[in-house]
KOLRODREN-997259 format. One record per residue (C-alpha): x, y, z; residue number from 0. Coordinates in nm, 3 decimals. Layout:
<nodes>
[[X,Y,Z],NUM]
...
</nodes>
This chain:
<nodes>
[[27.209,15.012,12.591],0]
[[27.220,14.741,12.855],1]
[[27.069,14.404,12.771],2]
[[26.860,14.285,13.065],3]
[[26.897,13.928,12.940],4]
[[27.274,13.940,12.889],5]
[[27.497,13.758,13.135],6]
[[27.818,13.891,12.984],7]
[[28.046,14.033,13.254],8]
[[28.101,14.410,13.223],9]
[[28.448,14.564,13.224],10]
[[28.569,14.740,13.538],11]
[[28.489,15.111,13.581],12]
[[28.798,15.331,13.580],13]
[[28.802,15.375,13.960],14]
[[28.819,14.997,14.010],15]
[[29.132,14.986,13.794],16]
[[29.311,15.238,14.016],17]
[[29.440,15.249,14.372],18]
[[29.296,15.184,14.628],19]
[[29.002,14.988,14.489],20]
[[29.211,14.767,14.257],21]
[[29.433,14.656,14.546],22]
[[29.170,14.644,14.821],23]
[[28.920,14.445,14.613],24]
[[29.180,14.174,14.550],25]
[[29.306,14.171,14.907],26]
[[28.969,14.167,15.084],27]
[[28.758,13.988,14.823],28]
[[28.909,13.699,14.633],29]
[[28.623,13.681,14.380],30]
[[28.597,13.942,14.103],31]
[[28.299,14.169,14.186],32]
[[28.217,14.250,13.822],33]
[[27.845,14.258,13.745],34]
[[27.671,14.142,13.427],35]
[[27.461,14.363,13.202],36]
[[27.151,14.188,13.336],37]
[[27.251,14.270,13.695],38]
[[27.317,14.634,13.611],39]
[[26.979,14.659,13.437],40]
[[26.811,14.511,13.745],41]
[[26.999,14.753,13.973],42]
[[26.892,15.053,13.766],43]
[[26.524,14.961,13.796],44]
[[26.546,15.081,14.156],45]
[[26.602,15.437,14.034],46]
[[26.222,15.468,14.009],47]
[[26.152,15.345,14.362],48]
[[26.160,15.554,14.678],49]
[[26.034,15.424,15.013],50]
[[25.657,15.372,14.971],51]
[[25.577,15.293,15.336],52]
[[25.754,15.610,15.458],53]
[[25.618,15.818,15.167],54]
[[25.262,15.718,15.258],55]
[[25.321,15.827,15.616],56]
[[25.456,16.166,15.505],57]
[[25.146,16.222,15.291],58]
[[24.936,16.135,15.595],59]
[[25.131,16.374,15.819],60]
[[25.079,16.660,15.575],61]
[[24.708,16.577,15.560],62]
[[24.652,16.536,15.936],63]
[[24.875,16.820,16.052],64]
[[25.082,16.879,16.366],65]
[[24.909,16.612,16.575],66]
[[25.059,16.346,16.348],67]
[[25.413,16.448,16.450],68]
[[25.319,16.400,16.815],69]
[[25.176,16.056,16.737],70]
[[25.489,15.963,16.543],71]
[[25.716,16.067,16.831],72]
[[25.501,15.880,17.079],73]
[[25.510,15.563,16.868],74]
[[25.884,15.596,16.819],75]
[[25.956,15.629,17.190],76]
[[25.694,15.396,17.340],77]
[[25.559,15.180,17.058],78]
[[25.253,15.209,16.836],79]
[[25.038,15.059,17.113],80]
[[25.086,15.379,17.313],81]
[[24.912,15.591,17.046],82]
[[24.537,15.651,17.066],83]
[[24.357,15.605,16.734],84]
[[24.665,15.616,16.509],85]
[[24.605,15.655,16.135],86]
[[24.655,15.343,15.925],87]
[[24.966,15.486,15.761],88]
[[25.134,15.518,16.102],89]
[[25.034,15.162,16.193],90]
[[25.171,15.033,15.862],91]
[[25.500,15.222,15.899],92]
[[25.570,15.098,16.250],93]
[[25.472,14.745,16.155],94]
[[25.771,14.760,15.918],95]
[[26.028,14.936,16.138],96]
[[25.931,14.738,16.449],97]
[[26.022,14.420,16.262],98]
[[26.349,14.284,16.402],99]
[[26.467,14.035,16.135],100]
[[26.532,13.670,16.219],101]
[[26.886,13.692,16.078],102]
[[27.010,13.949,16.332],103]
[[27.284,13.799,16.547],104]
[[27.322,13.999,16.870],105]
[[27.666,13.860,16.943],106]
[[27.788,13.980,16.605],107]
[[27.637,14.324,16.665],108]
[[27.815,14.341,16.999],109]
[[28.148,14.240,16.846],110]
[[28.108,14.492,16.563],111]
[[28.054,14.782,16.803],112]
[[28.359,14.671,17.006],113]
[[28.570,14.683,16.691],114]
[[28.434,15.027,16.600],115]
[[28.540,15.160,16.940],116]
[[28.901,15.096,16.839],117]
[[28.869,15.396,16.606],118]
[[28.918,15.694,16.836],119]
[[28.907,16.055,16.726],120]
[[29.065,15.937,16.398],121]
[[28.702,15.861,16.307],122]
[[28.663,16.224,16.204],123]
[[28.949,16.208,15.951],124]
[[28.805,15.883,15.811],125]
[[28.452,16.021,15.807],126]
[[28.525,16.331,15.595],127]
[[28.628,16.140,15.277],128]
[[28.368,15.873,15.360],129]
[[28.091,16.134,15.358],130]
[[28.238,16.318,15.059],131]
[[28.223,16.011,14.834],132]
[[27.843,16.036,14.841],133]
[[27.885,16.370,14.662],134]
[[28.025,16.184,14.362],135]
[[27.665,16.080,14.288],136]
[[27.528,16.374,14.084],137]
[[27.163,16.269,14.109],138]
[[27.179,16.285,14.488],139]
[[27.357,16.620,14.468],140]
[[27.061,16.783,14.295],141]
[[26.852,16.714,14.607],142]
[[27.120,16.855,14.837],143]
[[27.171,17.168,14.632],144]
[[26.798,17.237,14.611],145]
[[26.747,17.189,14.983],146]
[[27.044,17.416,15.056],147]
[[27.121,17.189,15.349],148]
[[27.463,17.049,15.280],149]
[[27.591,17.335,15.068],150]
[[27.508,17.626,15.296],151]
[[27.553,17.437,15.625],152]
[[27.816,17.181,15.528],153]
[[28.000,17.177,15.859],154]
[[27.690,17.151,16.075],155]
[[27.537,16.873,15.865],156]
[[27.866,16.681,15.855],157]
[[27.883,16.681,16.235],158]
[[27.519,16.574,16.260],159]
[[27.585,16.283,16.026],160]
[[27.897,16.183,16.219],161]
[[27.688,16.188,16.536],162]
[[27.441,15.949,16.368],163]
[[27.735,15.723,16.277],164]
[[27.843,15.725,16.641],165]
[[27.487,15.642,16.756],166]
[[27.447,15.339,16.530],167]
[[27.796,15.201,16.595],168]
[[27.795,15.255,16.973],169]
[[27.758,14.957,17.209],170]
[[27.387,14.860,17.217],171]
[[27.315,15.130,16.958],172]
[[27.120,14.887,16.738],173]
[[27.053,14.606,16.986],174]
[[26.678,14.667,17.014],175]
[[26.395,14.861,16.853],176]
[[26.424,15.128,17.128],177]
[[26.803,15.166,17.114],178]
[[26.932,15.519,17.034],179]
[[27.087,15.419,16.701],180]
[[26.780,15.225,16.590],181]
[[26.550,15.520,16.664],182]
[[26.793,15.755,16.487],183]
[[26.771,15.534,16.175],184]
[[26.391,15.560,16.181],185]
[[26.411,15.939,16.202],186]
[[26.663,15.948,15.916],187]
[[26.424,15.737,15.710],188]
[[26.151,15.995,15.766],189]
[[26.383,16.287,15.683],190]
[[26.450,16.124,15.345],191]
[[26.077,16.079,15.286],192]
[[26.005,16.445,15.372],193]
[[26.285,16.557,15.139],194]
[[26.152,16.335,14.862],195]
[[25.807,16.497,14.889],196]
[[25.966,16.843,14.889],197]
[[26.164,16.769,14.571],198]
[[25.857,16.631,14.394],199]
[[25.672,16.953,14.468],200]
[[25.936,17.163,14.294],201]
[[25.868,17.259,13.935],202]
[[26.234,17.222,13.836],203]
[[26.274,16.857,13.935],204]
[[26.356,16.669,13.611],205]
[[26.219,16.315,13.653],206]
[[26.345,16.208,13.309],207]
[[26.703,16.303,13.391],208]
[[26.720,16.255,13.770],209]
[[26.459,15.981,13.828],210]
[[26.273,15.954,14.160],211]
[[26.420,16.191,14.423],212]
[[26.634,15.999,14.676],213]
[[26.561,15.669,14.508],214]
[[26.676,15.326,14.620],215]
[[27.000,15.336,14.420],216]
[[27.094,15.646,14.618],217]
[[26.992,15.470,14.941],218]
[[27.263,15.213,14.879],219]
[[27.517,15.497,14.868],220]
[[27.454,15.541,15.242],221]
[[27.598,15.195,15.303],222]
[[27.929,15.231,15.120],223]
[[28.080,15.536,15.294],224]
[[28.012,15.403,15.642],225]
[[28.052,15.028,15.594],226]
[[28.331,14.970,15.345],227]
[[28.517,15.302,15.342],228]
[[28.520,15.342,15.720],229]
[[28.670,14.993,15.745],230]
[[28.919,15.071,15.469],231]
[[29.015,15.397,15.639],232]
[[29.065,15.220,15.972],233]
[[29.301,14.971,15.804],234]
[[29.501,15.254,15.647],235]
[[29.540,15.411,15.992],236]
[[29.661,15.086,16.149],237]
[[29.340,14.945,16.298],238]
[[29.351,14.617,16.107],239]
[[29.037,14.407,16.106],240]
[[29.046,14.033,16.046],241]
[[28.806,13.870,15.798],242]
[[28.550,13.768,16.062],243]
[[28.571,14.109,16.226],244]
[[28.489,14.277,15.896],245]
[[28.201,14.037,15.841],246]
[[28.061,14.128,16.184],247]
[[28.085,14.497,16.096],248]
[[27.901,14.437,15.769],249]
[[27.637,14.239,15.958],250]
[[27.574,14.551,16.168],251]
[[27.536,14.756,15.849],252]
[[27.297,14.499,15.707],253]
[[27.064,14.579,15.998],254]
[[27.119,14.954,15.962],255]
[[27.035,14.934,15.592],256]
[[26.718,14.738,15.674],257]
[[26.599,15.001,15.922],258]
[[26.673,15.310,15.709],259]
[[26.463,15.163,15.429],260]
[[26.699,15.005,15.175],261]
[[26.506,14.759,14.957],262]
[[26.572,14.397,15.062],263]
[[26.704,14.315,14.714],264]
[[26.976,14.578,14.756],265]
[[27.088,14.510,15.114],266]
[[27.437,14.350,15.117],267]
[[27.460,14.049,15.346],268]
[[27.838,14.003,15.365],269]
[[28.173,14.141,15.249],270]
[[28.139,13.985,14.904],271]
[[27.808,14.165,14.853],272]
[[27.962,14.491,14.977],273]
[[28.232,14.470,14.712],274]
[[27.982,14.387,14.438],275]
[[27.774,14.687,14.546],276]
[[28.088,14.902,14.544],277]
[[28.166,14.790,14.191],278]
[[27.818,14.865,14.059],279]
[[27.801,15.202,14.237],280]
[[28.135,15.304,14.087],281]
[[28.011,15.190,13.745],282]
[[27.664,15.342,13.753],283]
[[27.634,15.603,14.030],284]
[[27.965,15.751,14.145],285]
[[28.036,15.951,13.830],286]
[[28.149,16.299,13.940],287]
[[28.042,16.623,13.775],288]
[[28.054,16.993,13.862],289]
[[27.814,16.945,14.154],290]
[[28.065,16.705,14.312],291]
[[28.323,16.982,14.315],292]
[[28.072,17.228,14.464],293]
[[27.969,17.004,14.753],294]
[[28.314,16.856,14.808],295]
[[28.459,17.206,14.816],296]
[[28.194,17.323,15.062],297]
[[28.270,17.029,15.291],298]
[[28.644,17.098,15.276],299]
[[28.597,17.466,15.354],300]
[[28.376,17.374,15.650],301]
[[28.672,17.216,15.831],302]
[[28.757,17.560,15.971],303]
[[28.406,17.584,16.115],304]
[[28.416,17.231,16.259],305]
[[28.762,17.259,16.412],306]
[[28.776,17.614,16.542],307]
[[29.124,17.766,16.555],308]
[[29.267,18.100,16.657],309]
[[29.424,18.245,16.341],310]
[[29.626,18.481,16.557],311]
[[29.819,18.195,16.720],312]
[[30.106,18.038,16.531],313]
[[30.057,17.700,16.699],314]
[[29.692,17.692,16.591],315]
[[29.780,17.779,16.231],316]
[[30.036,17.498,16.226],317]
[[29.778,17.258,16.371],318]
[[29.528,17.362,16.103],319]
[[29.777,17.294,15.823],320]
[[29.871,16.956,15.967],321]
[[29.505,16.857,16.003],322]
[[29.434,16.954,15.644],323]
[[29.737,16.762,15.516],324]
[[29.636,16.460,15.722],325]
[[29.277,16.449,15.598],326]
[[29.358,16.527,15.233],327]
[[29.625,16.255,15.221],328]
[[29.392,16.005,15.385],329]
[[29.118,16.101,15.137],330]
[[29.347,16.022,14.842],331]
[[29.443,15.689,14.999],332]
[[29.079,15.596,15.071],333]
[[28.914,15.723,14.751],334]
[[29.191,15.734,14.495],335]
[[29.328,16.032,14.307],336]
[[29.043,16.049,14.053],337]
[[28.758,16.073,14.306],338]
[[28.944,16.285,14.563],339]
[[29.044,16.536,14.294],340]
[[28.687,16.555,14.161],341]
[[28.584,16.666,14.510],342]
[[28.851,16.942,14.496],343]
[[29.034,16.796,14.796],344]
[[29.399,16.913,14.805],345]
[[29.670,16.676,14.681],346]
[[29.864,16.441,14.904],347]
[[30.159,16.600,15.078],348]
[[30.477,16.467,15.235],349]
[[30.358,16.602,15.569],350]
[[30.028,16.419,15.528],351]
[[30.201,16.094,15.431],352]
[[30.423,16.120,15.738],353]
[[30.124,16.187,15.966],354]
[[29.918,15.900,15.822],355]
[[30.221,15.672,15.844],356]
[[30.270,15.774,16.205],357]
[[29.904,15.696,16.283],358]
[[29.937,15.356,16.117],359]
[[30.248,15.266,16.319],360]
[[30.102,15.385,16.648],361]
[[29.762,15.218,16.605],362]
[[29.910,14.896,16.469],363]
[[30.141,14.856,16.768],364]
[[29.879,14.955,17.026],365]
[[29.602,14.731,16.887],366]
[[29.842,14.440,16.835],367]
[[29.949,14.458,17.200],368]
[[29.587,14.498,17.314],369]
[[29.490,14.179,17.130],370]
[[29.725,13.967,17.339],371]
[[29.648,14.125,17.678],372]
[[29.355,14.010,17.894],373]
[[29.058,14.233,17.812],374]
[[29.302,14.447,17.615],375]
[[29.067,14.522,17.326],376]
[[28.785,14.620,17.560],377]
[[29.008,14.853,17.763],378]
[[29.160,15.010,17.453],379]
[[28.814,15.050,17.300],380]
[[28.682,15.233,17.605],381]
[[28.982,15.466,17.606],382]
[[28.946,15.538,17.234],383]
[[28.570,15.586,17.265],384]
[[28.626,15.838,17.543],385]
[[28.868,16.030,17.318],386]
[[28.619,16.030,17.033],387]
[[28.327,16.138,17.252],388]
[[28.525,16.431,17.393],389]
[[28.619,16.538,17.041],390]
[[28.255,16.501,16.928],391]
[[28.128,16.721,17.210],392]
[[28.371,16.993,17.104],393]
[[28.276,16.993,16.735],394]
[[27.904,16.970,16.819],395]
[[27.953,17.287,17.024],396]
[[28.156,17.451,16.747],397]
[[27.888,17.395,16.482],398]
[[27.576,17.411,16.704],399]
[[27.469,17.085,16.543],400]
[[27.106,16.972,16.572],401]
[[27.109,16.617,16.709],402]
[[26.730,16.564,16.707],403]
[[26.714,16.407,16.358],404]
[[26.384,16.587,16.315],405]
[[26.446,16.798,16.007],406]
[[26.175,16.783,15.747],407]
</nodes>
């Protein structure tokens, strides 16, 4: 039993004692991220909290009916002032999401998106283990399994989530309230609220065991895969970010977390906070069980759907095997053997190690040269972004992904 008044530092969870987290935490964060029992007790209080302002709006939408969706869309696109006689719940919700915090630094947002553009189509290989780590949170998995969304349509949903990642990390994606990424975050916030209401209505939801559906502790799990792990994956593949560059990236994710509805007490403000959040998630949340294997396995199997190949062509079969080796090896390097294995991802292979090593060498040389050339980073970023966008268009077509963010 945790003592909420104890300031004794808690021992590292097993994942923090193993590669890569043991090495990365020392290299990127000089201070030990260990939490105290009191901090863990405080963190766990958020298991009973959802997103009240969004939940109130969902209740209103169910009460008012289809006209409320039209009013929501109108307010999202043109502002609440454009809506005639909006209900109070809609006014209250947009008063929150329209708030652009004083601490947002537009220059840092701009720099962060420039750095993200340096990750070309490798973003997909980084994204798969980054998304999969959220499946190591069993409480969140019970929502996914009951909705049938990510288990039955793993490939489609993975591509939709990657598209959201591209929206929020694109140049000007989060620069204003009406930017594409900002609006996508608002829609994602509402999807979570609709899913929370749906879970509460089910007779088999066990509040004693699983707490509030999609609670705030789970919200924080949306930060880690895309903020820390995407940065870690980029470093492994040779796109090395300096300290200030990482801080700018985490500043972008601070704003993203604010908009999607993470409680202010849980929003990390810098790299040190990100590592402390990683530590506490690994200690309290990322504890794999059989549902992790189910969802991780479904995601892995969906690779064939996402990257369509012709099984009758030898060259395509070779390409498929190389892609699988590449992603599975990268997953083990990003997540560690314990977590990657719990997701039923295949083991590292010599082919995969060679491919990842080749990516590191290529990207390291190219980005190093770009840094010393006039406008080199900008030109390289545009080239890489073009590569990634072309790849995205292909996998969106392959999976017939829904990019409206309007589920629920």
